[in-house]
ROTINU-618592 format. One record per residue (C-alpha): residue in one letter; x, y, z. Coordinates in pm, whole numbers, padded with zeros to 5 digits, always signed. Example, Ala and Ser with C-alpha at 12.3 -4.5 7.8 and 13.67 -1.06 7.14 Angstrom:
2
a+01230-00450+00780/s+01367-00106+00714/
END
This chain:
833
m-14394-04847+06506/t-14293-04949+06858/t-14637-04864+06992/c-14810-05079+06731/f-14583-05373+06808/t-14649-05329+07181/c-15023-05336+07128/l-14995-05649+06914/v-14797-05834+07180/l-15028-05722+07461/s-15336-05833+07269/r-15184-06171+07202/w-15101-06235+07563/r-15434-06111+07689/l-15597-06379+07477/l-15389-06633+07664/s-15526-06488+07992/f-15173-06440+08111/r-15114-06256+08433/t-14770-06106+08418/l-14539-06146+08710/s-14770-06281+08968/l-14478-06516+08930/f-14261-06251+09091/s-14470-06212+09406/t-14197-06365+09614/a-13961-06088+09518/s-13707-06155+09788/a-13650-06508+09662/s-13630-06392+09303/f-13312-06193+09346/l-13112-06473+09522/p-12890-06716+09327/y-13026-07068+09287/h-12841-07400+09249/a-13053-07667+09087/d-12990-08005+09249/t-13030-08225+08944/s-12949-08533+09146/e-13299-08524+09291/l-13462-08516+08947/d-13600-08828+08795/s-13461-08829+08445/s-13752-09034+08325/l-14003-08784+08463/d-14192-08599+08195/p-14156-08231+08278/y-14507-08155+08153/a-14641-08417+08390/a-14459-08244+08670/l-14680-07945+08608/q-14962-08147+08762/t-14787-08144+09101/r-14708-07797+09225/k-14514-07909+09528/q-14245-08062+09313/l-14183-07737+09119/t-13946-07520+09315/e-13746-07260+09122/e-13443-07487+09151/r-13635-07761+08971/v-13759-07521+08701/i-13405-07401+08627/a-13288-07765+08629/y-13550-07857+08369/l-13450-07556+08155/m-13083-07648+08172/k-13163-08012+08092/y-13333-07901+07769/q-13100-07610+07688/h-13005-07774+07362/k-13371-07817+07281/p-13473-07453+07328/s-13820-07503+07184/t-13891-07773+07444/a-13755-07553+07722/l-13968-07259+07601/g-14278-07476+07578/f-14226-07606+07932/f-14183-07251+08062/q-14497-07129+07884/r-14709-07423+08012/f-14576-07358+08356/q-14680-06991+08331/l-15028-07086+08216/r-15073-07285+08535/e-15009-06959+08724/v-14752-07122+08946/e-14662-06862+09208/v-14311-06985+09292/l-14157-06889+08957/a-13886-06620+09009/l-13683-06390+08787/n-13384-06624+08769/s-13560-06892+08561/l-13669-06623+08310/c-13312-06500+08271/v-13179-06855+08224/l-13433-06915+07947/l-13343-06581+07779/h-12975-06682+07761/i-13078-07022+07613/l-13303-06867+07348/v-13056-06595+07239/r-12768-06846+07221/s-12985-07064+06999/d-13063-06765+06773/m-13432-06782+06868/h-13431-06403+06877/r-13797-06355+06803/s-13897-06589+07085/a-13660-06408+07322/n-13811-06074+07230/e-14164-06199+07279/l-14070-06344+07615/l-13926-06007+07726/w-14231-05812+07612/k-14462-06068+07779/s-14276-06082+08107/l-14144-05727+08169/l-14403-05497+08017/a-14646-05488+08308/s-14624-05216+08574/s-14555-05470+08849/n-14231-05592+08693/p-13906-05580+08889/s-13667-05288+08859/p-13426-05274+08565/s-13134-05309+08807/a-13284-05634+08946/v-13338-05774+08596/a-12981-05687+08498/v-12839-05850+08814/a-13045-06165+08759/l-12932-06179+08396/i-12568-06143+08505/d-12609-06412+08773/a-12765-06652+08523/s-12470-06600+08287/k-12223-06678+08565/r-12401-06980+08717/h-12596-07153+08444/v-12568-07044+08082/s-12407-06737+07925/e-12479-06554+07603/p-12342-06191+07591/r-12597-06086+07330/t-12875-06137+07587/f-12773-05810+07752/d-12820-05633+07419/f-13168-05781+07391/l-13259-05640+07732/l-13145-05290+07631/f-13331-05318+07300/f-13647-05415+07488/y-13636-05116+07723/v-13553-04871+07442/h-13824-04994+07202/a-14077-05007+07484/g-14011-04636+07535/r-13866-04699+07884/i-13548-04501+07831/d-13484-04434+08200/d-13507-04811+08263/a-13263-04872+07978/v-13010-04628+08129/e-13052-04788+08471/a-13001-05138+08333/f-12696-05025+08136/s-12538-04868+08444/q-12594-05188+08641/m-12431-05394+08364/v-12129-05164+08354/k-12101-05187+08732/y-12049-05564+08698/g-11813-05531+08404/i-12067-05623+08137/f-12048-05403+07827/p-12340-05436+07581/g-12260-05434+07210/v-12208-05116+07014/k-12541-05149+06830/a-12737-05168+07156/r-12547-04873+07298/n-12605-04672+06981/d-12973-04755+07007/l-12980-04614+07360/l-12787-04299+07259/a-13020-04238+06966/a-13323-04276+07192/l-13188-04013+07431/v-13124-03775+07142/r-13477-03830+07010/l-13608-03725+07352/n-13381-03416+07347/s-13193-03553+07649/f-12868-03413+07515/d-12685-03389+07847/r-12766-03752+07934/a-12653-03863+07589/r-12321-03682+07635/d-12277-03829+07983/l-12345-04177+07850/y-12099-04125+07565/h-11828-04010+07805/e-11901-04308+08033/m-11854-04541+07738/s-11530-04364+07647/a-11403-04388+08005/f-11447-04768+07994/e-11290-04778+07646/m-11596-04939+07494/e-11595-04992+07120/f-11743-04723+06895/d-11830-04706+06530/c-11928-04442+06273/c-12291-04470+06379/t-12194-04358+06732/c-12024-04051+06589/d-12321-03982+06364/i-12564-03997+06657/m-12357-03755+06866/m-12310-03511+06578/h-12683-03525+06515/s-12732-03446+06884/c-12517-03134+06847/l-12717-03019+06545/k-13049-03083+06715/e-12937-02903+07030/g-12827-02601+06829/k-12458-02647+06910/p-12308-02740+06572/n-11967-02612+06683/q-11934-02915+06913/a-11993-03167+06635/e-11641-03160+06496/a-11500-03285+06829/y-11694-03610+06787/f-11579-03633+06425/r-11214-03604+06535/d-11279-03850+06817/l-11379-04107+06557/s-11038-04100+06386/h-10859-04097+06723/k-11030-04425+06804/g-10900-04576+06483/f-11217-04562+06275/k-11249-04422+05926/a-11540-04187+05872/d-11808-04314+05638/a-12032-04118+05402/r-12293-04060+05670/a-12035-03919+05914/y-11905-03680+05645/t-12262-03572+05571/k-12327-03488+05934/i-12003-03299+05993/i-12052-03102+05671/q-12404-03016+05782/a-12271-02904+06121/v-11995-02689+05971/c-12244-02524+05732/k-12469-02430+06022/e-12169-02250+06172/s-12130-02053+05846/h-11785-02204+05787/s-11836-02263+05418/k-11462-02281+05342/r-11424-02568+05591/a-11734-02734+05441/c-11575-02720+05096/e-11257-02880+05236/l-11458-03162+05397/l-11652-03215+05075/s-11326-03252+04882/e-11192-03488+05150/m-11512-03692+05131/k-11471-03735+04756/s-11102-03823+04790/k-11203-04108+05026/g-11416-04257+04750/f-11755-04141+04878/d-12003-03980+04641/p-12161-03672+04801/s-12538-03680+04788/e-12762-03411+04645/f-12833-03306+05004/v-12461-03251+05074/y-12411-03036+04764/t-12728-02840+04838/t-12617-02774+05196/v-12266-02658+05106/i-12386-02440+04817/g-12636-02273+05051/a-12361-02208+05307/c-12132-02057+05043/v-12408-01822+04928/k-12481-01721+05286/d-12112-01639+05343/g-12099-01439+05021/h-11873-01688+04840/m-12059-01699+04510/v-11756-01824+04314/d-11738-02136+04534/a-12114-02182+04516/l-12118-02172+04136/r-11817-02407+04117/l-11994-02659+04339/k-12310-02628+04130/d-12111-02723+03819/e-11940-03003+04013/m-12277-03137+04126/l-12411-03143+03771/n-12091-03306+03641/d-12133-03579+03905/g-12465-03666+03742/l-12685-03511+04005/p-12979-03307+03872/w-13070-02946+03922/n-13293-02891+04222/l-13503-02597+04327/v-13322-02542+04658/v-12984-02496+04487/a-13134-02267+04225/t-13308-02054+04489/s-12990-02031+04697/l-12793-01911+04394/m-13067-01660+04311/k-13035-01525+04665/g-12661-01489+04610/y-12707-01303+04283/c-12964-01071+04441/a-12732-00999+04734/q-12470-00883+04481/g-12727-00671+04300/d-12705-00899+03995/l-13073-00939+03915/d-12991-01052+03562/g-12811-01353+03705/g-13114-01433+03921/f-13359-01410+03631/s-13126-01618+03411/l-13140-01895+03672/l-13519-01870+03677/s-13521-01936+03302/t-13276-02226+03344/i-13483-02417+03598/r-13795-02366+03391/e-13617-02518+03094/e-13526-02811+03319/g-13895-02857+03396/i-13868-02730+03753/d-14147-02498+03864/p-14045-02214+04098/n-14221-02205+04433/n-14312-01928+04677/v-13958-01916+04821/t-13809-01869+04474/y-14044-01584+04395/a-13996-01431+04738/t-13619-01429+04684/l-13641-01253+04347/i-13912-01011+04458/e-13707-00908+04762/g-13404-00869+04535/c-13603-00644+04300/y-13724-00437+04595/k-13372-00382+04731/s-13244-00292+04384/g-13523-00044+04324/k-13676-00258+04047/h-14026-00227+04182/e-14201-00280+03848/q-14020-00613+03804/a-14121-00711+04157/y-14485-00657+04069/e-14450-00849+03743/l-14314-01146+03940/y-14602-01109+04185/c-14852-01132+03898/d-14657-01417+03738/m-14673-01634+04047/k-15048-01574+04078/q-15096-01688+03720/m-14910-02007+03808/g-15163-02074+04081/l-14927-01984+04364/v-15070-01775+04646/p-14837-01490+04747/n-14786-01491+05120/v-14787-01183+05339/f-14409-01137+05323/i-14412-01125+04943/t-14711-00891+04943/n-14545-00660+05194/s-14229-00639+04978/v-14432-00537+04673/i-14631-00281+04875/r-14310-00129+05015/g-14170-00113+04663/f-14471+00079+04536/l-14452+00321+04829/k-14080+00375+04779/s-14123+00448+04408/g-14405+00695+04472/k-14683+00471+04340/s-14910+00506+04639/k-15226+00429+04441/e-15094+00085+04342/a-14971+00024+04695/f-15313+00098+04842/c-15486-00127+04589/l-15257-00415+04683/f-15306-00337+05050/d-15686-00352+05012/e-15647-00684+04832/a-15433-00820+05117/v-15687-00708+05376/a-15976-00859+05181/s-15795-01194+05147/g-15713-01194+05518/i-15335-01217+05483/a-15254-00861+05591/n-15067-00862+05921/v-14946-00589+06154/f-14636-00535+05936/t-14860-00464+05635/y-15056-00204+05830/n-14734-00057+05973/d-14584-00007+05626/i-14888+00190+05512/m-14917+00389+05836/h-14548+00480+05823/w-14583+00613+05470/l-14898+00810+05555/s-14735+00963+05863/r-14419+01061+05675/s-14632+01210+05399/g-14822+01431+05644/r-15147+01237+05597/l-15195+01179+05967/q-15575+01171+05957/e-15567+00877+05713/a-15305+00703+05928/c-15532+00734+06233/a-15827+00596+06034/l-15613+00299+05928/w-15524+00239+06294/v-15895+00207+06378/k-15947-00028+06083/m-15655-00241+06199/e-15793-00275+06552/d-16144-00353+06419/r-15995-00648+06231/g-15834-00782+06546/v-15478-00691+06450/e-15296-00583+06767/p-15080-00269+06732/t-14712-00308+06814/v-14455-00058+06935/v-14378+00008+06566/s-14744+00098+06509/y-14729+00352+06791/n-14399+00488+06662/n-14555+00547+06319/l-14841+00755+06461/l-14606+00940+06696/l-14396+01031+06392/g-14705+01174+06221/h-14801+01387+06522/c-14444+01510+06566/k-14415+01606+06198/q-14725+01823+06243/k-14574+01957+06568/d-14881+01839+06754/m-14687+01737+07062/d-14995+01733+07287/s-15148+01449+07082/a-14809+01279+07070/a-14783+01294+07450/k-15132+01141+07490/l-15045+00858+07252/f-14722+00800+07441/s-14916+00766+07769/q-15157+00525+07599/m-14867+00292+07522/f-14809+00235+07894/e-15181+00181+07954/k-15183-00088+07684/g-14875-00254+07829/i-14656-00174+07528/k-14303-00080+07626/p-14157+00215+07431/n-13821+00151+07265/v-13531+00377+07178/r-13699+00482+06853/t-14013+00589+07043/y-13815+00822+07266/t-13602+00950+06978/i-13910+01044+06772/l-14056+01238+07064/i-13726+01408+07153/n-13690+01515+06791/g-14046+01652+06791/y-13985+01861+07103/m-13651+01981+06964/k-13820+02109+06648/k-14071+02299+06863/e-13777+02441+07058/d-13918+02283+07373/f-13576+02175+07492/g-13692+02126+07852/r-13935+01849+07762/a-13691+01699+07516/f-13426+01657+07784/d-13685+01540+08040/l-13766+01256+07800/l-13396+01180+07762/t-13372+01145+08141/k-13682+00924+08159/m-13541+00709+07884/n-13221+00651+08081/e-13422+00580+08398/a-13619+00316+08205/g-13291+00142+08126/i-13311+00219+07754/a-12972+00312+07612/c-12944+00593+07360/n-12831+00499+07014/d-12631+00716+06775/h-12951+00850+06620/t-13078+00969+06960/y-12751+01149+07031/h-12756+01306+06688/v-13116+01426+06720/c-13029+01612+07040/i-12715+01774+06899/d-12870+01852+06561/g-13181+02003+06723/l-12971+02247+06926/c-12752+02335+06627/k-13049+02407+06402/e-13183+02652+06661/g-12846+02826+06693/q-12772+02678+07037/i-12415+02590+06942/s-12259+02632+07287/e-12528+02409+07439/a-12466+02154+07162/f-12095+02147+07255/e-12174+02089+07622/l-12413+01809+07530/l-12154+01654+07300/h-11902+01650+07584/k-12159+01476+07809/f-12244+01222+07542/r-11876+01145+07486/a-11851+01054+07856/e-12137+00805+07798/g-11939+00637+07524/f-12075+00820+07221/i-11825+00852+06938/p-11902+01152+06713/s-11952+01059+06350/c-11949+01252+06026/r-12317+01319+06083/t-12242+01482+06420/y-11976+01710+06273/n-12208+01800+05984/s-12473+01925+06229/i-12223+02147+06412/i-12063+02277+06092/d-12409+02354+05950/g-12499+02537+06271/f-12193+02762+06242/c-12265+02820+05870/k-12625+02926+05941/m-12490+03176+06198/g-12246+03313+05939/m-11947+03202+06150/m-11756+03059+05856/n-11413+03080+06017/v-11530+02864+06308/a-11705+02626+06066/a-11384+02593+05864/s-11173+02526+06175/f-11418+02261+06287/f-11394+02108+05939/q-11016+02088+05984/k-11061+01926+06327/m-11297+01672+06177/c-11035+01570+05920/a-10763+01564+06189/d-10978+01325+06396/g-10976+01083+06103/i-11339+01137+06010/l-11381+01174+05635/p-11617+01453+05527/n-11899+01353+05295/v-12112+01532+05036/i-12333+01685+05306/t-12028+01833+05482/y-11913+02008+05166/t-12267+02118+05075/c-12309+02288+05415/l-11980+02476+05372/i-12053+02569+05010/d-12396+02704+05110/g-12241+02895+05401/y-11968+03053+05189/c-12217+03150+04917/k-12447+03319+05170/s-12142+03501+05308/s-12056+03623+04957/c-11747+03403+04938/t-11836+03219+04619/d-11469+03178+04520/l-11408+02966+04834/a-11728+02775+04763/q-11607+02703+04408/k-11277+02571+04546/l-11465+02332+04772/l-11662+02207+04471/t-11335+02139+04290/e-11195+01963+04600/m-11498+01733+04602/g-11411+01627+04248/r-11050+01550+04346/k-11173+01334+04636/k-11407+01142+04403/l-11711+01267+04591/v-12012+01291+04362/c-12151+01639+04402/d-12525+01639+04466/i-12784+01879+04333/a-12801+02065+04666/a-12435+02173+04640/y-12485+02299+04283/n-12802+02477+04391/a-12620+02656+04675/l-12337+02768+04446/i-12571+02881+04166/a-12776+03079+04421/g-12454+03240+04544/f-12347+03351+04196/c-12699+03475+04119/n-12700+03687+04436/e-12372+03840+04321/g-12517+03901+03975/n-12257+03671+03819/m-12500+03499+03582/e-12227+03382+03346/r-12069+03154+03608/a-12414+03047+03727/l-12506+02931+03374/l-12175+02743+03343/l-12269+02549+03655/l-12611+02474+03500/d-12435+02314+03203/e-12202+02127+03440/i-12505+01977+03617/s-12625+01821+03294/k-12277+01684+03216/a-12261+01528+03563/g-12578+01334+03488/l-12786+01532+03735/g-13118+01679+03630/p-13164+02049+03705/t-13458+02116+03935/a-13722+02387+03942/v-13538+02535+04243/i-13223+02592+04035/y-13414+02750+03748/n-13599+02970+03996/c-13264+03094+04134/l-13144+03177+03784/m-13469+03356+03694/s-13454+03549+04020/g-13097+03651+03935/y-13201+03787+03597/k-13503+03959+03758/k-13268+04147+03991/l-13072+04258+03681/n-13401+04366+03518/n-13335+04117+03238/m-13674+03950+03213/e-13608+03844+02855/a-13332+03611+02978/a-13561+03492+03256/f-13828+03391+03005/d-13564+03218+02791/l-13489+03003+03098/l-13863+02935+03135/r-13875+02799+02779/r-13565+02584+02840/m-13715+02458+03164/k-14035+02349+02991/e-13840+02181+02708/e-13661+01971+02966/g-13993+01862+03111/i-13947+02038+03444/a-14278+02155+03589/c-14307+02513+03708/d-14393+02562+04072/t-14541+02854+04266/a-14196+03012+04316/t-14136+03007+03936/y-14459+03190+03861/t-14412+03432+04152/t-14065+03533+04029/l-14187+03589+03673/i-14505+03770+03783/d-14307+04001+04010/g-14053+04072+03737/s-14326+04139+03479/l-14509+04371+03716/k-14191+04569+03783/d-14144+04599+03404/g-14494+04743+03391/n-14624+04448+03190/l-14953+04396+03376/i-15109+04191+03095/l-14823+03937+03098/a-14835+03921+03477/s-15209+03857+03462/d-15161+03581+03203/l-14895+03418+03420/y-15126+03437+03719/s-15402+03259+03523/e-15155+02997+03397/m-15038+02936+03753/l-15393+02870+03872/a-15467+02645+03573/s-15154+02434+03643/g-15272+02366+03997/n-15015+02588+04168/v-15160+02791+04451/p-15037+03151+04487/d-14856+03214+04811/s-14811+03523+05025/i-14509+03631+04819/t-14716+03624+04497/f-14994+03832+04648/t-14746+04071+04808/a-14575+04133+04475/m-14906+04203+04303/t-15021+04429+04587/q-14698+04628+04563/t-14732+04673+04187/f-15097+04785+04202/c-15004+05038+04471/d-14712+05168+04265/k-14949+05214+03972/g-15200+05395+04195/n-15457+05122+04147/f-15559+05099+04517/a-15887+04922+04447/n-15711+04623+04288/a-15441+04637+04553/y-15701+04611+04827/k-15873+04326+04639/m-15559+04124+04688/l-15652+04085+05055/h-15980+03923+04952/q-15801+03706+04694/m-15564+03586+04966/d-15853+03501+05194/k-16023+03312+04910/a-15705+03115+04835/g-15660+03032+05202/v-15338+03233+05226/q-15279+03425+05549/p-15198+03792+05473/n-14866+03897+05617/v-14749+04217+05783/l-14563+04324+05467/v-14886+04338+05261/y-15052+04553+05527/n-14743+04777+05549/i-14757+04838+05173/l-15127+04926+05179/i-15105+05140+05496/s-14806+05332+05358/r-14976+05403+05024/y-15302+05516+05185/f-15108+05752+05413/r-14918+05881+05109/e-15248+05956+04938/g-15381+06123+05254/n-15644+05861+05322/f-15562+05837+05694/q-15894+05682+05793/e-15843+05383+05561/a-15481+05349+05674/y-15577+05331+06040/r-15861+05092+05959/l-15615+04856+05789/h-15391+04881+06093/d-15676+04778+06321/e-15774+04497+06082/m-15418+04367+06095/l-15431+04362+06475/d-15771+04186+06471/m-15618+03912+06255/g-15359+03846+06524/l-15069+03987+06320/e-14800+04162+06520/p-14688+04494+06368/d-14316+04498+06290/d-14061+04779+06311/r-14158+04912+05969/t-14523+04937+06069/y-14429+05148+06371/d-14186+05357+06162/i-14475+05445+05928/l-14708+05535+06213/v-14447+05734+06406/s-14336+05919+06095/l-14690+06028+06018/k-14768+06120+06378/l-14465+06349+06378/g-14582+06504+06052/g-14318+06342+05838/k-14351+06147+05518/p-14419+05773+05518/l-14113+05556+05472/e-14014+05461+05121/n-13892+05116+05014/v-14150+04934+05221/n-14120+04662+04958/s-13744+04625+04991/h-13811+04258+05071/f-13853+04209+04699/
END
């Protein structure tokens, strides 16, 4: 607006062929005070005629003419303009300032403005300080109108010469001239628009120091400055300053302070100010209600938010989409999706169409609540409405599909996102992370290439995802190469990068490299997080390095690490796996004494340890203790206890626990049924085992390889070769691949029955199924061939085993030594079963 006005004025004066401020060429004379000697003027002389004689027109005479016609401002202005058109060189700044006072006093504001734009816009104009001094001198010696100083400030501000405006203002203040509050507010607002927040504050404090008058607009400008600067906490000081100066806040001031308080997430204070605003007789706008409701939702105060929504509607203000979306966000944060969907129906009834933000809010809420099908329905709904889902919405739906195991749907949506060009690095990272965690590293690497081909730059998260895949496959050489590549590409590893690698080396029992990486991480200035500390301790505990884990824990404590329940669980589990249950129990007591509450995993580790140590009564007591502490027992704890009772042959108590699982709302798993079947197999009660198989199928639980192996082995030991063969065929038809245990059981049975041909065929069947024969299979075959006196075949099998890279175990050597000494081959080679 200002620029357009400037151009208009400049065009007008160019048409008049006006040369600005050649009049001010005698600058030294311009800044001196002049006294017009009116006694020398001929009162009958026509001033326009005087223009014909330059020698008569000194600045003193010009000012005298202006003063003579001060009550006829149009005549004075006309004389001045004619004089300028003659390009008289002696005209100085003082005559201009005298005329400005005359025009402003006569309310010829437009003419005064035009005169300022015409005279001071050119680059050769005098400094703002000089203009201010001349204007002050004119007011003292000739004619005074205080508003003229405001006009000068307005001119500089609207001409975009803010520095000149500040300079002129400072000069005025120096001489005790204080422009009006409107002009000062105009200058403050201009500084704020230019983001000159410090200068605006300095100017405000200068005004306060001279006790200049303020109004609500001044407060509003300064509060707006705080909001724009990102310092809303400073806004309330200006609001309080307003009342200290004796002014009552208006609706605009309340709006700004409420906005500032909401940005500070002080929704309770915002509600108080809103109530105060209404008590003062001001009606809050839709914007005010929307802002406060949003702040309440953000602070988790849904009761206040809903109350304000009702208050807004009662005040006659309509529903709006921003309020509805804010409330939906609040409902979703509380896990109340029904409330969110109810609001969606409400705004539709009001004729308000949801937008992308509304859908994004509900879709994210569905994702976090595990309602992934509803998230996809919303995704389809918004597309039908003609809305284009953005990448953030698409990513939420993809993550939902991956989390719920619907990888096919996730990949279809991913391909759609890539084809439409909205897929970003986060989209690729989500898919790569899932592929890496699922052991599909080759596909993850292919996706990496596709991502780079499309110009999407990998991030540190991208590298972390592939590193995770390599580490899960224990391919630490490839992981190390990828890690080096990060530095070559200029991507700085983060704490997660190092933690993934340390965990990978720990699982390969390469503790040296793991701790070398920990050192390099510290040297790079990257602090360990709790997960890093835990990975190191847990890795040592899982490998039975308990003493080393304790030493490391002591070192980590010195670095500020505070052991958590997770840390204690790792150590307790380590002791349990070593069978040191007394130490595990004492550490459990220490954990409780340190004020760390055990969780389900803690109890599950102890229950599993006691069961494996044949202390099922103690394990049962721990299960009961979990119930007293309101800890929901998980399926792993039940599985450990059932396995313990089955190993003891106490099938009655094991079955009671199976019934308890159903009552607890937990679904029995194939693992639990396999334990029970194995227990009955050990008792030679295959009828009960097959009863469990029927029950398992009725409950819709799919049999796995372990199920079939247990039943096949039991059937073979009962001499029921036909049933075992049928189970083997059923296993293959169901897509379960026989494992080494299955083949070993069948090999043992064929040998026991003297059917060596079929027993030997098992080796070929294993090779065909891609199963690596184990030492136990060879021991069974070698022992039986020796027993039958077929030494040549026995030795050949021994050599074949060595050629396959299998290391003979103690039993293999016992067989060979026994035969060499002329003894009988060892019995119970199959004691593993």
